[in-house]
N, C-alpha and C positions, 0 to 999 in steps of 0.2 A: 724623229722629225720635229717634235715639239721642242726638244732641247735646242735644236738649231735655230728655230724661230725665236725662242727666248733669248738665245745668245745674240742674234742679230738685233733684236729689240733692245737689249741692254747696250750694245755697241752704238746703236742709233741714239739712244738716250744720252750717252756720254758726249757724242758729237753735238747733239742739240744743246746740251747744257753749256758747252764751251762756246758755241755760236751765240747763245743768248748772252753769256758773260761778255764776250768780245763786242757784240752789237750794242749792248747797254753801256759798256764802258766808252766806246767811241761816241755814242749819242751824248752822254753826259759831258765828255771832254769838249766836244765841238760846241755844244750848246753853252756850256760855261765860258768857253773862250769867246764866243760871240757876245755874251752879256758883259764880260769884263772889258773887251775891246770897245764896245759901244759906250760903256760908262767912261772909259778913259778919254774917248773922243768927245762925247757930248758934255761931260762935266768938267774935264780938265783941259780940253782942247789940245790933246796930244795928237798931232798929225800922223805920226807913225801908226797909231792904232787904226786910223781910218784907212791908211794904205794897206795895212795887213788885213783889215776886214774885207776890202775889195778883192784881195787875192784869195780869200777863202769864202767867196760868195756862194759856193756850192755847199757849204756846211749846213745851212738850214734845210734845204731839200734832202740832204743826206740824213739828217737827224729824223726827218719825217719818214724816210724809207726805213730807217732802223726801227722805228715804232712798228711799221708793218711786219718786218722780219721777226721782231721780238714777239709780236702778237701770234703769228702762225707757229713759230717754234715753241712758244709757251703753251699754246693750245694743244699741240701734239704731246708735249711732255705731260700736261695735266690729263690728257686722254689715256696715256699709258697707265696711270695710277687711278683711273676712274674718279678723277677729281675735277672733271669738266663741269660746266654749268648744267645744272639739272634742277628740276622742280620736284621735290619729293613730298607729295601730299599723302600718299598711301603707305609710305615706308614704315611708319610706326604701327599701322593697323593690320598689315598683311602678315599671315603666318610665314615662317621661313621657306616652306616649299613654294609658295606663291611669289615670294621675293626672288627666288632663283629664276622662275619663269619670267618675271618682270625684267630681270637683268638681261635675259636672252632676248626678249622682245625689244628692249631699249637698244641693245647692241645691233640688232638687225635693222631697226629704224634709223639709227645714227649712221650705220654703214651705207644704207641706201641714200640718205641725204648727202653724205660725203662723196659718194660715187657721182651723183648728179652735179654736185658743186665742182668736183674734179673735172668732169666733162665740160662744164660751162667755163671754167677758168682756162682750160686748154684752148677752147674756142676764142676766149678773150686774148690770150697770148698770141695765137696765130693771127688775129686781127692786128694786134700791135706790131707783129713782125711784118705784115703786109704794108702798113703805113710807114714803118721805118723811122718813127720819131725818136729823137734822142732826149734823154731826160736829165742826165747829170754827168758832168765831166766828159761829154761826148759819147757816152755809152748808151746804146739803144735802150729805150724804156722797157722793152719786153725782158731784157736780161735782168734788170733790177726787180721786175715784177714776177720773175719765175718762182719766187717763194709762195705765190698764191696756189698754183697747182701742186707744187711740192708739198706745201703745208696740208692741203686737202688730201693728197696722196698718203702722207704720213699718218694723218688722223684716220683715214680709211683703213690703213694697215693696222693701226692700234685698235680700232673698233673690232676688226676681224679677229685679232689675237684675243681680245677680251671676250668676243663671242665664242671662240674655241675654248677658252678657259671656263666660261660660264656653262657651255654645253657639257664639258667634262664634269664640272661641279654638279650640274643638274642630274646627270646620270650616275654620278657617284664613283666613276672609275677614272683612274689616272693612267693614260697610256705612257709607257716608258720607251 
């Protein structure tokens, strides 16, 4: 059972990495294109640049959405490797046995927080679905914002996997 969860976790990691790479690349390409086209139009008065800019007016909101996607995908990736944001005041002072208990406690607390954030984000998405606003390229806002509950769901999954591994480490047995 644990091996299947770890396999799924690794497959998910690969998918997330590629999505981060693609999202970041698209964000950089369209942001750079905007800067170059604006410079061509404002500094050199090249009319074609302004026409092209007006045809890709969606690129700035798209870049902002890519930041949102990269944030949630990156947070999930960092959670997998226990490299998420944390304040470690007692890490150097506690003995190894208490460090294991601390890791279990942190995994439980973070799982609970992610669970409630997942529930709240699902509520947010359902409200967006009811209002039916479009955000970009005529696509409903909620479709672009699905990364919020997906991201919290992936982080919850990762914290639960970490909790399982921490419990195994705490009790000193590895189930096969």
